[in-house]
C-alpha positions in Angstrom: -20.5 167.4 35.2 -21.6 165.0 32.0 -21.1 166.0 28.5 -20.7 162.4 26.6 -23.8 160.4 27.9 -24.3 157.6 26.0 -22.7 155.2 23.4 -24.3 153.7 20.7 -23.1 151.6 18.0 -24.4 150.9 14.4 -23.3 146.3 14.1 -21.7 146.1 10.5 -21.2 142.7 8.8 -17.4 142.8 8.8 -15.5 140.1 9.6 -12.2 143.4 9.2 -10.6 144.4 13.0 -12.2 145.9 14.9 -15.5 145.1 14.0 -14.7 141.4 14.4 -14.2 141.7 17.7 -16.3 140.2 20.5 -17.0 143.4 22.5 -17.9 145.2 19.3 -20.5 142.5 17.7 -22.1 142.3 21.3 -21.9 145.7 22.5 -25.3 147.7 21.9 -25.2 150.6 24.1 -22.8 152.1 26.9 -24.5 154.5 29.8 -22.1 157.4 31.3 -24.1 158.2 34.5 -21.1 159.6 36.3 -18.0 162.4 36.0 -15.5 159.4 35.9 -16.2 155.8 34.0 -13.4 153.5 34.4 -13.1 150.6 31.5 -11.7 147.9 33.4 -10.8 144.1 31.5 -8.3 142.3 30.7 -5.8 142.5 27.8 -7.3 141.5 24.8 -11.0 142.3 25.6 -11.4 145.8 23.9 -11.9 148.3 26.9 -8.7 150.3 24.7 -10.4 149.7 21.5 -13.9 150.9 22.3 -11.9 153.9 24.2 -10.0 154.9 21.1 -12.5 154.7 18.8 -14.5 157.7 20.9 -12.1 159.4 21.0 -11.7 159.3 17.7 -16.0 160.1 17.2 -15.4 163.1 19.5 -12.3 164.8 17.4 -10.3 165.6 20.4 -7.0 165.6 20.4 -4.0 163.5 21.6 -1.4 164.5 23.6 1.4 162.5 21.6 3.6 163.2 18.6 0.3 162.1 15.8 -3.1 163.4 15.9 -5.8 160.9 16.5 -7.1 161.3 12.9 -3.5 160.4 11.3 -2.0 158.3 14.1 -1.6 155.0 12.0 -2.0 153.1 15.5 -5.6 154.4 15.7 -6.7 153.3 11.8 -9.0 150.6 13.6 -10.1 153.3 15.8 -11.4 155.6 13.2 -13.1 153.1 11.4 -15.0 151.4 14.3 -15.2 155.3 15.3 -17.6 156.1 11.6 -19.4 153.2 13.3 -20.6 154.8 16.9 -23.6 157.0 17.4 -22.4 159.5 20.5 -25.4 161.5 22.5 -24.8 164.6 24.2 -26.0 166.3 27.3 -23.8 169.4 26.2 -20.9 168.9 23.6 -17.3 170.0 24.6 -14.4 169.9 22.2 -12.2 170.5 25.3 -10.2 168.0 26.8 -8.1 165.4 25.0 -6.7 161.5 24.9 -4.4 160.5 26.4 -2.2 156.9 26.2 0.5 155.8 28.1 2.8 155.0 25.3 2.3 159.1 23.7 3.4 160.3 27.1 6.3 158.5 27.1 7.1 159.7 23.3 6.0 163.1 24.4 8.1 163.6 27.0 10.9 162.7 24.7 9.3 165.2 22.3 9.6 168.1 24.9 13.3 167.2 26.2 14.4 167.3 21.9 12.5 170.2 21.4 14.0 172.0 24.2 17.4 171.1 23.2 16.8 172.2 19.8 15.7 175.6 21.2 19.0 175.8 23.8 21.0 174.9 20.2 19.2 178.1 18.7 20.7 179.9 20.8 24.0 178.7 20.9 24.5 179.6 17.1 23.1 183.1 17.1 26.1 183.9 20.1 28.4 182.3 17.6 27.2 184.2 14.7 26.4 187.4 16.3 29.3 187.8 18.4 30.8 190.6 16.2 27.4 192.2 16.7 25.8 194.6 18.7 24.1 193.0 21.5 20.7 194.6 20.6 21.0 192.6 17.0 22.1 189.6 19.1 18.7 190.4 21.5 16.2 190.2 18.0 17.9 187.0 17.0 17.7 185.4 20.2 14.5 186.4 20.6 11.8 184.1 19.1 13.8 181.4 20.2 14.1 182.4 24.0 10.3 183.4 23.8 9.7 179.6 22.5 11.9 178.2 25.1 10.1 180.0 28.1 6.6 179.0 26.6 7.9 175.3 27.0 9.6 175.4 30.0 6.3 177.5 31.8 4.1 174.8 30.4 5.7 171.8 31.2 9.1 172.7 33.6 12.4 173.2 33.0 12.8 169.6 32.1 10.3 167.5 31.9 12.2 164.3 30.7 14.3 164.9 34.1 11.6 164.2 36.4 10.5 161.1 37.5 7.9 159.6 35.2 5.2 159.8 38.0 6.6 163.7 38.3 6.8 163.9 34.6 2.7 162.6 33.9 1.2 164.9 36.9 2.8 167.8 35.9 1.8 167.1 31.9 -2.0 166.5 33.0 -1.9 169.4 34.9 -0.5 171.9 32.5 -2.6 170.6 29.5 -5.7 170.7 31.6 -8.9 173.0 30.9 -11.7 173.3 32.9 -15.2 171.6 31.7 -13.6 169.2 28.9 -14.4 165.5 28.2 -10.7 163.7 28.7 -10.1 159.9 27.4 -7.3 158.3 29.4 -5.5 155.2 28.7 -3.6 153.1 31.1 -2.3 156.7 33.2 -0.7 153.9 36.3 1.4 153.2 33.7 3.8 155.5 34.4 2.1 156.1 37.8 3.5 154.7 41.6 1.2 154.2 44.2 1.8 156.9 45.7 1.9 158.7 42.7 -1.3 157.5 41.8 -3.1 158.8 45.0 -1.9 161.8 43.9 -3.5 161.6 40.5 -7.1 161.1 42.2 -6.6 164.3 44.2 -6.1 166.3 40.9 -9.3 164.2 39.3 -11.0 165.1 42.0 -10.4 168.6 41.4 -10.8 168.3 38.1 -14.3 167.1 38.4 -15.5 169.7 40.6 -14.3 172.1 37.7 -16.6 170.5 35.4 -14.8 168.2 33.7 -15.8 164.2 32.6 -13.4 161.5 32.5 -13.4 158.2 30.5 -10.2 155.9 31.9 -9.2 152.7 30.7 -7.1 151.2 33.5 -5.8 147.7 35.8 -5.4 149.6 39.1 -7.5 149.0 42.2 -6.3 152.3 43.6 -7.9 154.7 40.6 -10.9 152.3 40.4 -11.7 153.4 44.2 -12.5 156.7 42.9 -15.6 157.6 45.1 -18.7 157.7 43.1 -17.3 156.3 40.0 -19.3 154.1 37.6 -17.1 150.8 36.2 -17.4 149.0 33.4 -16.5 145.2 33.5 -15.0 144.1 30.4 -14.3 140.5 31.0 -17.8 139.4 30.1 -19.9 139.7 27.5 -22.0 142.0 27.3 -20.1 144.2 28.8 -21.6 145.2 32.4 -21.6 147.6 35.1 -19.7 147.0 38.3 -19.1 147.0 41.9 -15.8 148.1 42.9 -15.5 145.1 45.8 -16.9 142.5 42.3 -13.9 143.0 40.7 -11.8 140.2 40.5 -8.9 142.7 40.1 -9.8 144.3 43.3 -10.7 141.2 45.1 -7.3 139.3 44.0 -4.9 142.3 44.8 -6.7 142.3 48.3 -5.8 137.9 48.9 -2.8 138.3 47.5 -1.9 141.6 49.8 -3.6 139.6 52.8 -0.8 136.5 52.4 1.2 136.3 49.8 3.0 133.4 50.8 0.3 131.6 50.3 0.0 131.8 46.2 3.7 131.5 46.1 3.5 128.6 47.3 1.0 127.5 45.2 2.4 129.1 41.8 5.9 127.8 42.7 4.9 124.4 43.7 
């Protein structure tokens, strides 16, 4: 399913970031013709900036301790969002925006929240030790309920899992069908094997009517069947085939003969 079908931009005569970026100055429209669209390019190419601006323009919730509307690091994205034109085949408010750095912070937040609930339960045990079990159960009720909801959604201890397991669990727990999902560098916490697991989840979620726009460097993720790939490495940005990607070809050549690279790099 494709919800967001096109992005256009009103060009602003400004030297203020992010309007001074070359990618913003040369951007006209982006067509979203597939349920999965990848933004690919070197660091600093502007792909994350555009993705963040889309999140701000759509008003998607962010997974993390801050919302898109209040996160200070997203202030430039909100500025750019006001200059975007979004075209929809069908509007949806379902979905979320997730950056790799927010994921790591969120697992710490969930762990801290769980510890606070457990501490409250211990406090009730101490304060109510001379009172009836019924009174103690009533006092514990809100904290046990909150802890149950937390564990039901994210597992016993999200932070104790490997980063890859935690990411997949978090993603699965927050997913709802028929949504728009914007994800920045999901490969950061994922091993190659976990990236394959993520692709399986991605296929299932696409089959449930969702659309994904993903900024990534991963040659594994970029191979997702029937995905559109938009390269930010040359301006103006353009659609590109998987086998024409420098990321893919460099990785392929390196894996075929790493010693050749080492001889060149270390000579």
